[in-house]
C-alpha positions as YAML, in Angstrom:
chain: A
units: angstrom
residues:
- id: 1
  name: MET
  ca: [73.85, 80.30, -82.35]
- id: 2
  name: LEU
  ca: [72.59, 81.58, -79.00]
- id: 3
  name: GLU
  ca: [74.81, 84.14, -77.30]
- id: 4
  name: TYR
  ca: [75.23, 83.63, -73.57]
- id: 5
  name: ARG
  ca: [77.77, 83.67, -70.77]
- id: 6
  name: ILE
  ca: [78.97, 80.88, -68.53]
- id: 7
  name: PHE
  ca: [79.41, 80.95, -64.76]
- id: 8
  name: HIS
  ca: [81.53, 78.08, -63.50]
- id: 9
  name: LEU
  ca: [79.98, 76.40, -60.47]
- id: 10
  name: ASN
  ca: [82.85, 73.90, -60.42]
- id: 11
  name: ASP
  ca: [81.98, 71.06, -58.00]
- id: 12
  name: PHE
  ca: [78.31, 71.74, -57.25]
- id: 13
  name: THR
  ca: [76.58, 69.49, -54.71]
- id: 14
  name: LEU
  ca: [72.85, 69.09, -55.22]
- id: 15
  name: GLN
  ca: [70.17, 68.89, -52.54]
- id: 16
  name: HIS
  ca: [69.88, 65.10, -52.92]
- id: 17
  name: GLY
  ca: [73.61, 64.56, -52.43]
- id: 18
  name: ALA
  ca: [75.10, 64.12, -55.92]
- id: 19
  name: THR
  ca: [77.97, 66.40, -56.92]
- id: 20
  name: LEU
  ca: [78.17, 67.71, -60.48]
- id: 21
  name: ARG
  ca: [81.85, 68.22, -61.21]
- id: 22
  name: GLY
  ca: [82.66, 71.03, -63.56]
- id: 23
  name: ALA
  ca: [79.07, 72.30, -63.37]
- id: 24
  name: VAL
  ca: [78.13, 75.44, -65.27]
- id: 25
  name: LEU
  ca: [75.30, 77.94, -65.20]
- id: 26
  name: ALA
  ca: [74.51, 79.64, -68.52]
- id: 27
  name: TYR
  ca: [73.09, 83.14, -68.32]
- id: 28
  name: GLN
  ca: [72.61, 86.40, -70.20]
- id: 29
  name: THR
  ca: [72.33, 89.97, -68.94]
- id: 30
  name: TYR
  ca: [70.50, 93.01, -70.25]
- id: 31
  name: GLY
  ca: [71.44, 96.54, -69.21]
- id: 32
  name: GLU
  ca: [74.19, 97.81, -66.91]
- id: 33
  name: LEU
  ca: [74.65, 97.19, -63.20]
- id: 34
  name: ALA
  ca: [74.45, 100.45, -61.25]
- id: 35
  name: PRO
  ca: [77.49, 101.49, -59.19]
- id: 36
  name: ASP
  ca: [75.56, 100.76, -55.98]
- id: 37
  name: ARG
  ca: [74.35, 97.42, -57.46]
- id: 38
  name: GLY
  ca: [70.79, 98.39, -56.52]
- id: 39
  name: ASN
  ca: [69.08, 97.92, -59.90]
- id: 40
  name: ALA
  ca: [69.41, 94.16, -60.33]
- id: 41
  name: ILE
  ca: [66.47, 92.01, -61.41]
- id: 42
  name: LEU
  ca: [66.53, 88.22, -61.73]
- id: 43
  name: TYR
  ca: [64.28, 86.58, -64.33]
- id: 44
  name: PRO
  ca: [64.72, 82.76, -64.45]
- id: 45
  name: THR
  ca: [63.77, 80.58, -67.41]
- id: 46
  name: TRP
  ca: [60.99, 77.96, -67.62]
- id: 47
  name: TYR
  ca: [60.44, 74.34, -68.66]
- id: 48
  name: SER
  ca: [62.66, 73.83, -71.73]
- id: 49
  name: GLY
  ca: [62.93, 77.60, -72.23]
- id: 50
  name: ARG
  ca: [66.18, 79.48, -72.72]
- id: 51
  name: HIS
  ca: [67.15, 83.05, -71.95]
- id: 52
  name: THR
  ca: [66.07, 84.32, -75.38]
- id: 53
  name: ASP
  ca: [62.56, 83.00, -74.66]
- id: 54
  name: ASN
  ca: [62.29, 85.57, -71.84]
- id: 55
  name: GLU
  ca: [63.11, 88.57, -73.99]
- id: 56
  name: TRP
  ca: [59.47, 89.35, -74.85]
- id: 57
  name: LEU
  ca: [59.11, 91.02, -71.44]
- id: 58
  name: ILE
  ca: [62.37, 92.99, -71.68]
- id: 59
  name: GLY
  ca: [62.83, 96.16, -73.70]
- id: 60
  name: PRO
  ca: [62.73, 99.95, -73.95]
- id: 61
  name: GLY
  ca: [59.55, 101.43, -72.51]
- id: 62
  name: MET
  ca: [58.67, 98.23, -70.65]
- id: 63
  name: THR
  ca: [59.02, 97.78, -66.92]
- id: 64
  name: LEU
  ca: [62.05, 95.55, -67.46]
- id: 65
  name: ASP
  ca: [63.85, 98.30, -69.35]
- id: 66
  name: PRO
  ca: [67.58, 97.64, -69.77]
- id: 67
  name: SER
  ca: [68.26, 101.38, -69.71]
- id: 68
  name: ARG
  ca: [67.10, 101.39, -66.09]
- id: 69
  name: TYR
  ca: [67.64, 97.89, -64.72]
- id: 70
  name: PHE
  ca: [70.30, 95.22, -64.86]
- id: 71
  name: ILE
  ca: [68.35, 92.09, -65.77]
- id: 72
  name: ILE
  ca: [69.93, 88.68, -65.26]
- id: 73
  name: VAL
  ca: [68.34, 85.69, -66.98]
- id: 74
  name: PRO
  ca: [69.84, 82.41, -65.72]
- id: 75
  name: ASN
  ca: [69.12, 79.21, -67.63]
- id: 76
  name: MET
  ca: [67.70, 76.36, -65.57]
- id: 77
  name: LEU
  ca: [69.86, 73.36, -64.82]
- id: 78
  name: GLY
  ca: [68.81, 70.72, -67.34]
- id: 79
  name: ASN
  ca: [67.81, 73.08, -70.15]
- id: 80
  name: GLY
  ca: [70.71, 72.16, -72.43]
- id: 81
  name: LEU
  ca: [72.78, 75.30, -71.89]
- id: 82
  name: SER
  ca: [73.44, 75.05, -68.16]
- id: 83
  name: SER
  ca: [74.65, 71.65, -66.87]
- id: 84
  name: SER
  ca: [72.28, 69.05, -68.33]
- id: 85
  name: PRO
  ca: [72.14, 65.37, -69.29]
- id: 86
  name: SER
  ca: [73.05, 66.32, -72.84]
- id: 87
  name: ASN
  ca: [76.26, 68.19, -72.02]
- id: 88
  name: THR
  ca: [77.59, 66.51, -68.85]
- id: 89
  name: ALA
  ca: [80.49, 64.07, -68.94]
- id: 90
  name: PRO
  ca: [80.22, 60.55, -67.49]
- id: 91
  name: PRO
  ca: [79.30, 59.26, -64.99]
- id: 92
  name: TYR
  ca: [76.42, 61.74, -64.75]
- id: 93
  name: ASP
  ca: [75.68, 61.97, -68.46]
- id: 94
  name: ARG
  ca: [72.35, 61.21, -70.16]
- id: 95
  name: ALA
  ca: [70.11, 58.87, -68.13]
- id: 96
  name: ARG
  ca: [72.42, 59.06, -65.08]
- id: 97
  name: PHE
  ca: [72.02, 62.80, -64.60]
- id: 98
  name: PRO
  ca: [70.98, 63.35, -60.96]
- id: 99
  name: HIS
  ca: [67.74, 64.85, -59.66]
- id: 100
  name: VAL
  ca: [67.71, 68.65, -59.51]
- id: 101
  name: THR
  ca: [65.36, 70.67, -57.29]
- id: 102
  name: MET
  ca: [64.11, 74.24, -57.40]
- id: 103
  name: TYR
  ca: [66.31, 74.79, -54.36]
- id: 104
  name: ASP
  ca: [69.35, 73.65, -56.38]
- id: 105
  name: ASN
  ca: [68.55, 76.05, -59.21]
- id: 106
  name: VAL
  ca: [68.28, 78.97, -56.82]
- id: 107
  name: ALA
  ca: [71.46, 77.94, -54.99]
- id: 108
  name: ALA
  ca: [73.34, 78.05, -58.29]
- id: 109
  name: GLN
  ca: [71.78, 81.39, -59.22]
- id: 110
  name: HIS
  ca: [72.63, 82.83, -55.80]
- id: 111
  name: ARG
  ca: [76.27, 82.03, -56.41]
- id: 112
  name: LEU
  ca: [76.10, 83.74, -59.81]
- id: 113
  name: VAL
  ca: [74.48, 86.86, -58.38]
- id: 114
  name: THR
  ca: [76.78, 87.19, -55.38]
- id: 115
  name: GLU
  ca: [80.10, 85.86, -56.66]
- id: 116
  name: GLN
  ca: [80.04, 87.13, -60.23]
- id: 117
  name: PHE
  ca: [78.34, 90.48, -59.66]
- id: 118
  name: GLY
  ca: [78.67, 91.21, -55.93]
- id: 119
  name: ILE
  ca: [74.93, 91.85, -55.66]
- id: 120
  name: GLU
  ca: [73.59, 91.81, -52.11]
- id: 121
  name: ARG
  ca: [69.95, 92.65, -52.81]
- id: 122
  name: LEU
  ca: [67.65, 92.05, -55.75]
- id: 123
  name: ALA
  ca: [65.07, 94.70, -56.61]
- id: 124
  name: LEU
  ca: [62.83, 92.03, -58.14]
- id: 125
  name: VAL
  ca: [62.65, 88.34, -58.94]
- id: 126
  name: THR
  ca: [60.03, 87.38, -61.49]
- id: 127
  name: GLY
  ca: [59.27, 84.51, -63.83]
- id: 128
  name: TRP
  ca: [56.72, 82.47, -65.75]
- id: 129
  name: SER
  ca: [55.73, 78.85, -65.07]
- id: 130
  name: MET
  ca: [58.80, 77.08, -63.63]
- id: 131
  name: GLY
  ca: [60.34, 80.55, -63.54]
- id: 132
  name: ALA
  ca: [57.56, 81.44, -61.10]
- id: 133
  name: GLY
  ca: [58.47, 78.41, -59.01]
- id: 134
  name: GLN
  ca: [62.06, 79.62, -58.85]
- id: 135
  name: THR
  ca: [60.75, 83.08, -57.92]
- id: 136
  name: TYR
  ca: [58.93, 81.67, -54.91]
- id: 137
  name: GLN
  ca: [62.01, 79.65, -54.02]
- id: 138
  name: TRP
  ca: [64.22, 82.74, -54.09]
- id: 139
  name: ALA
  ca: [61.90, 84.50, -51.63]
- id: 140
  name: VAL
  ca: [62.04, 81.52, -49.26]
- id: 141
  name: SER
  ca: [65.73, 80.66, -49.62]
- id: 142
  name: HIS
  ca: [66.93, 84.27, -49.34]
- id: 143
  name: PRO
  ca: [64.19, 86.34, -47.66]
- id: 144
  name: ASP
  ca: [66.49, 89.24, -46.75]
- id: 145
  name: MET
  ca: [67.93, 89.53, -50.25]
- id: 146
  name: VAL
  ca: [64.73, 89.85, -52.31]
- id: 147
  name: ALA
  ca: [62.77, 93.12, -52.19]
- id: 148
  name: ARG
  ca: [59.90, 92.11, -54.50]
- id: 149
  name: ILE
  ca: [58.64, 89.02, -56.28]
- id: 150
  name: ALA
  ca: [56.19, 88.65, -59.16]
- id: 151
  name: PRO
  ca: [55.55, 85.00, -60.01]
- id: 152
  name: PHE
  ca: [53.11, 84.63, -62.91]
- id: 153
  name: CYS
  ca: [51.38, 81.48, -64.15]
- id: 154
  name: GLY
  ca: [53.23, 79.31, -61.67]
- id: 155
  name: SER
  ca: [53.12, 78.04, -58.10]
- id: 156
  name: SER
  ca: [55.04, 77.55, -54.89]
- id: 157
  name: ARG
  ca: [54.12, 73.86, -54.79]
- id: 158
  name: THR
  ca: [53.23, 71.57, -57.67]
- id: 159
  name: SER
  ca: [49.68, 70.30, -57.14]
- id: 160
  name: VAL
  ca: [48.72, 66.64, -57.37]
- id: 161
  name: HIS
  ca: [46.65, 67.37, -60.49]
- id: 162
  name: ASN
  ca: [49.68, 69.01, -62.10]
- id: 163
  name: GLN
  ca: [51.79, 65.99, -61.20]
- id: 164
  name: VAL
  ca: [49.30, 63.76, -63.02]
- id: 165
  name: PHE
  ca: [49.61, 65.87, -66.17]
- id: 166
  name: LEU
  ca: [53.38, 65.54, -66.01]
- id: 167
  name: GLU
  ca: [53.07, 61.76, -65.72]
- id: 168
  name: GLY
  ca: [51.41, 61.86, -69.14]
- id: 169
  name: VAL
  ca: [54.30, 63.84, -70.62]
- id: 170
  name: LYS
  ca: [56.83, 61.51, -69.02]
- id: 171
  name: SER
  ca: [55.06, 58.40, -70.29]
- id: 172
  name: ALA
  ca: [54.88, 59.78, -73.82]
- id: 173
  name: LEU
  ca: [58.61, 60.49, -73.88]
- id: 174
  name: THR
  ca: [59.72, 57.18, -72.42]
- id: 175
  name: ALA
  ca: [57.29, 54.88, -74.28]
- id: 176
  name: ASP
  ca: [59.16, 55.35, -77.56]
- id: 177
  name: ALA
  ca: [61.37, 52.27, -78.09]
- id: 178
  name: ALA
  ca: [64.09, 54.59, -79.36]
- id: 179
  name: PHE
  ca: [64.29, 56.15, -75.89]
- id: 180
  name: ASN
  ca: [66.11, 53.02, -74.70]
- id: 181
  name: GLY
  ca: [65.99, 53.88, -71.01]
- id: 182
  name: GLY
  ca: [67.64, 57.23, -71.73]
- id: 183
  name: TRP
  ca: [70.64, 55.75, -73.54]
- id: 184
  name: TYR
  ca: [69.47, 56.63, -77.05]
- id: 185
  name: GLU
  ca: [71.80, 57.28, -79.97]
- id: 186
  name: ARG
  ca: [69.27, 59.57, -81.63]
- id: 187
  name: GLN
  ca: [66.41, 61.61, -80.21]
- id: 188
  name: PRO
  ca: [63.20, 59.59, -79.68]
- id: 189
  name: MET
  ca: [61.22, 61.56, -82.23]
- id: 190
  name: THR
  ca: [57.99, 59.58, -81.81]
- id: 191
  name: GLY
  ca: [58.09, 60.19, -78.06]
- id: 192
  name: LEU
  ca: [58.81, 63.89, -78.50]
- id: 193
  name: ARG
  ca: [55.89, 64.27, -80.90]
- id: 194
  name: ALA
  ca: [53.61, 62.36, -78.52]
- id: 195
  name: ALA
  ca: [54.67, 64.56, -75.59]
- id: 196
  name: ALA
  ca: [53.83, 67.61, -77.70]
- id: 197
  name: ARG
  ca: [50.32, 66.29, -78.27]
- id: 198
  name: VAL
  ca: [49.85, 65.69, -74.54]
- id: 199
  name: TYR
  ca: [51.03, 69.22, -73.80]
- id: 200
  name: ALA
  ca: [48.71, 70.71, -76.43]
- id: 201
  name: GLY
  ca: [45.58, 69.87, -74.44]
- id: 202
  name: TRP
  ca: [46.88, 71.67, -71.36]
- id: 203
  name: GLY
  ca: [48.88, 74.71, -72.45]
- id: 204
  name: PHE
  ca: [45.84, 76.62, -73.71]
- id: 205
  name: SER
  ca: [42.30, 76.61, -72.38]
- id: 206
  name: GLN
  ca: [39.17, 74.97, -73.77]
- id: 207
  name: ALA
  ca: [37.87, 78.42, -74.69]
- id: 208
  name: PHE
  ca: [41.06, 79.15, -76.66]
- id: 209
  name: TYR
  ca: [40.38, 76.14, -78.85]
- id: 210
  name: TRP
  ca: [36.63, 76.81, -79.01]
- id: 211
  name: GLN
  ca: [37.36, 80.27, -80.39]
- id: 212
  name: HIS
  ca: [40.06, 78.97, -82.81]
- id: 213
  name: LEU
  ca: [42.52, 81.49, -81.42]
- id: 214
  name: TYR
  ca: [45.42, 79.49, -82.77]
- id: 215
  name: GLN
  ca: [44.66, 81.32, -85.99]
- id: 216
  name: ARG
  ca: [46.00, 84.48, -84.33]
- id: 217
  name: LEU
  ca: [49.33, 82.69, -84.05]
- id: 218
  name: GLY
  ca: [49.39, 82.17, -87.80]
- id: 219
  name: HIS
  ca: [48.05, 78.59, -87.95]
- id: 220
  name: THR
  ca: [45.44, 77.75, -90.55]
- id: 221
  name: SER
  ca: [43.89, 74.69, -88.89]
- id: 222
  name: LEU
  ca: [43.96, 72.72, -85.66]
- id: 223
  name: GLU
  ca: [46.31, 70.12, -87.14]
- id: 224
  name: ASP
  ca: [48.54, 72.88, -88.45]
- id: 225
  name: PHE
  ca: [48.70, 74.25, -84.90]
- id: 226
  name: LEU
  ca: [49.43, 70.85, -83.35]
- id: 227
  name: ILE
  ca: [52.26, 70.22, -85.78]
- id: 228
  name: GLY
  ca: [53.59, 73.71, -86.38]
- id: 229
  name: PHE
  ca: [53.38, 75.08, -82.83]
- id: 230
  name: TRP
  ca: [53.43, 72.11, -80.48]
- id: 231
  name: GLU
  ca: [55.50, 69.54, -82.32]
- id: 232
  name: GLY
  ca: [57.75, 72.32, -83.54]
- id: 233
  name: PHE
  ca: [58.17, 73.45, -79.94]
- id: 234
  name: PHE
  ca: [59.30, 70.01, -78.75]
- id: 235
  name: LEU
  ca: [61.47, 69.25, -81.78]
- id: 236
  name: ASP
  ca: [63.33, 72.56, -81.69]
- id: 237
  name: ASP
  ca: [66.69, 71.35, -80.36]
- id: 238
  name: ARG
  ca: [65.09, 69.72, -77.31]
- id: 239
  name: ASP
  ca: [66.68, 66.65, -75.76]
- id: 240
  name: ALA
  ca: [64.47, 64.00, -74.15]
- id: 241
  name: ASN
  ca: [66.70, 63.46, -71.10]
- id: 242
  name: ASN
  ca: [66.91, 67.22, -70.58]
- id: 243
  name: LEU
  ca: [63.11, 67.44, -70.68]
- id: 244
  name: LEU
  ca: [62.80, 64.61, -68.16]
- id: 245
  name: THR
  ca: [65.30, 66.27, -65.82]
- id: 246
  name: MET
  ca: [63.34, 69.53, -65.79]
- id: 247
  name: LEU
  ca: [60.08, 67.58, -65.54]
- id: 248
  name: TRP
  ca: [61.33, 65.95, -62.32]
- id: 249
  name: THR
  ca: [62.24, 69.38, -60.96]
- id: 250
  name: TRP
  ca: [58.76, 70.67, -61.78]
- id: 251
  name: GLN
  ca: [56.95, 67.61, -60.48]
- id: 252
  name: HIS
  ca: [58.70, 67.75, -57.09]
- id: 253
  name: ALA
  ca: [58.64, 71.52, -56.61]
- id: 254
  name: ASP
  ca: [57.61, 72.64, -53.12]
- id: 255
  name: VAL
  ca: [59.09, 75.55, -51.15]
- id: 256
  name: GLY
  ca: [58.26, 73.56, -48.02]
- id: 257
  name: LEU
  ca: [61.16, 71.24, -48.93]
- id: 258
  name: THR
  ca: [63.61, 74.09, -48.38]
- id: 259
  name: PRO
  ca: [66.05, 73.07, -45.62]
- id: 260
  name: GLY
  ca: [64.76, 74.19, -42.26]
- id: 261
  name: PHE
  ca: [61.04, 73.86, -43.04]
- id: 262
  name: GLY
  ca: [60.65, 70.09, -42.89]
- id: 263
  name: GLY
  ca: [58.10, 69.96, -45.71]
- id: 264
  name: ASP
  ca: [55.84, 72.65, -44.19]
- id: 265
  name: THR
  ca: [54.80, 74.71, -47.21]
- id: 266
  name: VAL
  ca: [52.69, 77.09, -45.14]
- id: 267
  name: ALA
  ca: [55.62, 77.90, -42.86]
- id: 268
  name: ALA
  ca: [57.83, 78.49, -45.89]
- id: 269
  name: LEU
  ca: [55.31, 80.86, -47.50]
- id: 270
  name: SER
  ca: [54.83, 82.67, -44.20]
- id: 271
  name: SER
  ca: [58.58, 83.32, -44.03]
- id: 272
  name: ILE
  ca: [58.60, 85.40, -47.23]
- id: 273
  name: LYS
  ca: [59.51, 89.02, -46.56]
- id: 274
  name: ALA
  ca: [59.37, 90.31, -50.13]
- id: 275
  name: ARG
  ca: [56.48, 92.41, -51.35]
- id: 276
  name: ALA
  ca: [54.67, 90.05, -53.72]
- id: 277
  name: LEU
  ca: [52.39, 90.41, -56.72]
- id: 278
  name: VAL
  ca: [51.13, 86.97, -57.73]
- id: 279
  name: MET
  ca: [49.57, 86.78, -61.20]
- id: 280
  name: PRO
  ca: [47.91, 83.49, -62.16]
- id: 281
  name: ALA
  ca: [46.00, 83.19, -65.43]
- id: 282
  name: GLU
  ca: [42.22, 82.89, -65.31]
- id: 283
  name: LYS
  ca: [41.99, 79.61, -67.23]
- id: 284
  name: ASP
  ca: [45.41, 78.10, -66.55]
- id: 285
  name: LEU
  ca: [45.00, 74.31, -66.39]
- id: 286
  name: TYR
  ca: [48.42, 73.79, -64.78]
- id: 287
  name: PHE
  ca: [48.33, 76.48, -62.12]
- id: 288
  name: PRO
  ca: [44.71, 77.57, -61.59]
- id: 289
  name: PRO
  ca: [44.05, 80.80, -59.68]
- id: 290
  name: GLU
  ca: [42.58, 78.99, -56.69]
- id: 291
  name: ASP
  ca: [45.97, 77.43, -56.00]
- id: 292
  name: GLU
  ca: [47.53, 80.88, -55.79]
- id: 293
  name: VAL
  ca: [44.66, 82.21, -53.66]
- id: 294
  name: TRP
  ca: [45.78, 79.58, -51.14]
- id: 295
  name: ALA
  ca: [49.45, 80.59, -51.41]
- id: 296
  name: VAL
  ca: [48.79, 84.33, -51.13]
- id: 297
  name: GLY
  ca: [46.67, 83.65, -48.05]
- id: 298
  name: HIS
  ca: [49.79, 82.46, -46.25]
- id: 299
  name: MET
  ca: [52.14, 85.25, -47.41]
- id: 300
  name: PRO
  ca: [52.45, 88.35, -45.22]
- id: 301
  name: ASN
  ca: [52.67, 91.03, -47.93]
- id: 302
  name: ALA
  ca: [51.13, 89.65, -51.11]
- id: 303
  name: GLU
  ca: [48.49, 90.66, -53.64]
- id: 304
  name: LEU
  ca: [46.69, 88.34, -56.06]
- id: 305
  name: ARG
  ca: [45.92, 89.73, -59.51]
- id: 306
  name: VAL
  ca: [44.36, 87.30, -61.99]
- id: 307
  name: ILE
  ca: [45.29, 87.67, -65.67]
- id: 308
  name: PRO
  ca: [41.91, 87.70, -67.47]
- id: 309
  name: GLY
  ca: [41.21, 85.92, -70.73]
- id: 310
  name: VAL
  ca: [41.22, 82.51, -72.37]
- id: 311
  name: TRP
  ca: [44.89, 81.94, -73.23]
- id: 312
  name: GLY
  ca: [45.40, 79.71, -70.21]
- id: 313
  name: HIS
  ca: [48.94, 78.96, -69.17]
- id: 314
  name: PHE
  ca: [50.32, 80.68, -72.25]
- id: 315
  name: ALA
  ca: [49.06, 84.02, -71.00]
- id: 316
  name: GLY
  ca: [52.60, 84.26, -69.62]
- id: 317
  name: HIS
  ca: [54.43, 83.22, -72.78]
- id: 318
  name: GLY
  ca: [54.34, 86.52, -74.64]
- id: 319
  name: SER
  ca: [51.98, 85.12, -77.28]
- id: 320
  name: ASN
  ca: [49.12, 87.54, -76.62]
- id: 321
  name: PRO
  ca: [49.70, 91.34, -76.48]
- id: 322
  name: ASP
  ca: [46.82, 91.92, -74.05]
- id: 323
  name: ASP
  ca: [48.33, 89.53, -71.51]
- id: 324
  name: THR
  ca: [51.79, 91.00, -72.02]
- id: 325
  name: ARG
  ca: [50.42, 94.47, -71.23]
- id: 326
  name: PHE
  ca: [48.65, 93.15, -68.13]
- id: 327
  name: ILE
  ca: [51.80, 91.52, -66.77]
- id: 328
  name: ASP
  ca: [53.98, 94.50, -67.64]
- id: 329
  name: GLN
  ca: [51.56, 96.88, -65.91]
- id: 330
  name: GLY
  ca: [51.57, 94.72, -62.80]
- id: 331
  name: LEU
  ca: [55.36, 94.76, -62.74]
- id: 332
  name: ARG
  ca: [55.35, 98.54, -63.22]
- id: 333
  name: GLU
  ca: [53.06, 99.08, -60.24]
- id: 334
  name: LEU
  ca: [55.05, 96.66, -58.10]
- id: 335
  name: MET
  ca: [58.36, 98.36, -58.92]
- id: 336
  name: SER
  ca: [56.94, 101.82, -58.14]
- id: 337
  name: ALA
  ca: [55.40, 100.70, -54.83]
...
């Protein structure tokens, strides 16, 4: 059983107008909040991930050291712990769960940070993949509250190419007859396995597969990796409607859609006041470095630092010690700046 805490959002109105009644935000904390509340770090979760999946970057001797910082890891709306299709009562249960944006996630997290802990300023917001998207959103939604940001292997706006990839995942999940328009009685296992196979061609780079680096993860063959890692990943207590909810959030992510910017992503990026270290991965097929070169070019106080190597998007997953050290070192330099 996962250990976590619950913050009650109560009646929480989303950006597109629906109100989740009795909404909750699941979270976990690491370390102690300083008396002046000046040591708080926010570290959001990623697509299908939960707070425990972020713990690889937290620990003694690392930059995110609980003996020094108070680290809050909020679970995304839709991930099965926070309000999601799988745990929400009618009429917004299962296939009727409303659309959730990055802005909504950050709005919920802002309430947690301010109402539960009385925090007025965050020393750092950081995150991987969709966690990086929430990091950008924090810096746009609350520019005076965030001192530093370090998004890694993620983006401020989901590219068209990335949206196409997600269409493949969506189609795989929904094509299973057992899916039944989202009103299934049991998980659509065929669809979940198919989605895993779609994901497998994107999560790691061509060079990763060419070099058979899945063997470093303990897999004895390609098929063993596809089943043991990827299918195991999607079948590990994942719910199809939850995955589709988070997929919609990812697919429609754009800080330019923050109220007040009218869809102008450049204006939103230009409004960021936080000192930023942006770390894309060299061979990330979802969020290639050139996308983040564009974003950093519109941010007033940002540095781009590319994670070298062939692990692609999963450079930010904690799977490879070299990439973990690179990210941790970047965070260390940012926090000491």
